[in-house]
C-alpha positions as CSV (number, residue, x, y, z in Angstrom):
1,M,218.9,-24.3,162.1
2,I,216.9,-21.4,163.6
3,I,218.5,-17.9,163.9
4,T,218.2,-16.3,167.3
5,V,218.8,-12.7,168.4
6,P,219.2,-11.5,172.0
7,K,216.5,-9.4,173.6
8,P,217.6,-5.8,174.5
9,A,219.0,-5.7,178.1
10,D,216.5,-3.3,179.4
11,E,213.5,-5.5,178.2
12,L,215.1,-8.6,179.7
13,L,215.7,-6.8,183.0
14,T,212.1,-5.6,183.1
15,M,210.9,-9.2,182.5
16,L,213.1,-10.5,185.3
17,Q,212.2,-7.7,187.7
18,P,209.7,-9.7,189.8
19,F,212.0,-12.8,190.2
20,N,214.8,-13.4,192.7
21,R,216.3,-16.8,191.9
22,V,216.9,-17.4,188.2
23,F,218.3,-20.5,186.5
24,I,219.8,-19.9,183.0
25,V,219.4,-22.5,180.2
26,G,221.4,-22.2,177.0
27,C,221.3,-24.1,173.7
28,G,224.2,-26.1,172.4
29,E,223.0,-26.0,168.8
30,C,221.4,-23.0,167.1
31,A,221.9,-20.4,169.8
32,T,225.5,-21.5,170.1
33,V,226.1,-21.1,166.4
34,C,224.3,-17.7,166.5
35,Q,226.4,-16.8,169.6
36,T,223.2,-15.9,171.6
37,G,223.0,-18.8,174.0
38,G,226.0,-21.0,174.0
39,E,228.5,-21.6,176.9
40,E,230.2,-18.2,176.5
41,Q,227.0,-16.2,176.3
42,V,225.4,-18.1,179.3
43,K,228.5,-17.4,181.4
44,R,228.4,-13.8,180.5
45,M,224.7,-13.5,181.2
46,A,225.2,-15.2,184.6
47,N,228.0,-12.8,185.5
48,E,225.9,-9.8,184.6
49,L,222.7,-11.0,186.1
50,S,224.4,-12.0,189.4
51,K,224.9,-8.3,190.0
52,L,221.2,-7.9,190.3
53,K,219.7,-11.3,191.0
54,E,220.6,-14.6,192.5
55,V,221.6,-17.0,189.7
56,A,220.5,-20.4,191.0
57,G,222.5,-22.2,188.3
58,V,223.4,-22.4,184.6
59,T,223.5,-25.1,182.0
60,V,223.8,-25.4,178.2
61,I,221.7,-28.3,177.0
62,E,222.6,-29.7,173.6
63,T,219.1,-29.2,172.2
64,P,216.7,-27.6,174.6
65,C,213.9,-28.1,172.0
66,D,214.2,-31.8,172.6
67,E,211.6,-32.6,175.1
68,R,213.2,-35.8,176.3
69,L,216.5,-34.1,177.1
70,I,214.7,-31.2,178.9
71,R,212.4,-33.5,181.0
72,R,215.4,-35.7,182.0
73,Y,217.5,-32.7,183.1
74,L,215.0,-30.2,184.5
75,K,212.6,-32.6,186.1
76,N,211.7,-31.1,189.5
77,L,214.7,-28.7,189.3
78,A,212.5,-25.7,190.1
79,E,211.0,-27.4,193.2
80,M,214.3,-28.8,194.4
81,N,216.2,-25.5,194.2
82,D,213.4,-23.0,194.8
83,I,213.9,-21.4,191.4
84,D,211.6,-18.4,190.6
85,A,212.3,-18.3,186.8
86,F,214.2,-20.0,184.0
87,L,215.9,-17.6,181.6
88,V,216.1,-19.6,178.4
89,M,218.7,-18.4,175.9
90,S,217.4,-20.3,172.8
91,C,214.7,-20.0,170.2
92,G,211.0,-20.0,171.0
93,I,210.8,-23.8,170.6
94,G,213.4,-24.3,173.3
95,V,211.6,-21.8,175.6
96,Q,208.3,-23.6,175.0
97,T,209.8,-27.0,175.7
98,V,211.4,-25.8,179.0
99,S,208.2,-24.1,179.9
100,E,206.2,-27.3,179.4
101,A,208.8,-29.5,181.2
102,T,208.8,-27.2,184.3
103,D,206.0,-24.8,184.9
104,A,204.6,-22.5,182.3
105,N,204.9,-19.5,184.7
106,L,208.6,-19.9,185.2
107,S,210.2,-19.8,181.7
108,M,211.2,-16.6,180.0
109,K,212.3,-16.0,176.5
110,C,215.8,-14.5,176.0
111,G,216.3,-15.2,172.3
112,G,214.0,-15.5,169.4
113,N,213.8,-15.9,165.7
C-alpha cells in the first residue's frame, strides 16, 4: 500500500485555475484507506469544487494504477464529455496511469506519497 496525503487547497486551486470542466477520479484502494481519495473524499471534493468549476463527473476506480481498468473506463471520456482536466485523487502511479490513458496534459495530481 502507498500512503497518500492531500495537496493544500490553495495549491490545488492554483493548478486548476486555467480549467473549466474537471472530472474527478478517486482510488478504491490506497487513497481510500488513507482517506484522501475514496468515495467520501471524492464527493466532498466535488461539492467544494463545484462552487468554482464545472464538475463533469466523478468516479472511484478500484485501482487507478491498473492500466487495464483505466483504459477500459476512461477511454475517450475526455473527448466525449469535453473535459478540460482530470483531478486524480490517488498516488502518483494512479495519476500517471490516468494521464497515459487519456491525455498527458489533462491529468492533475491531488494526492501523493
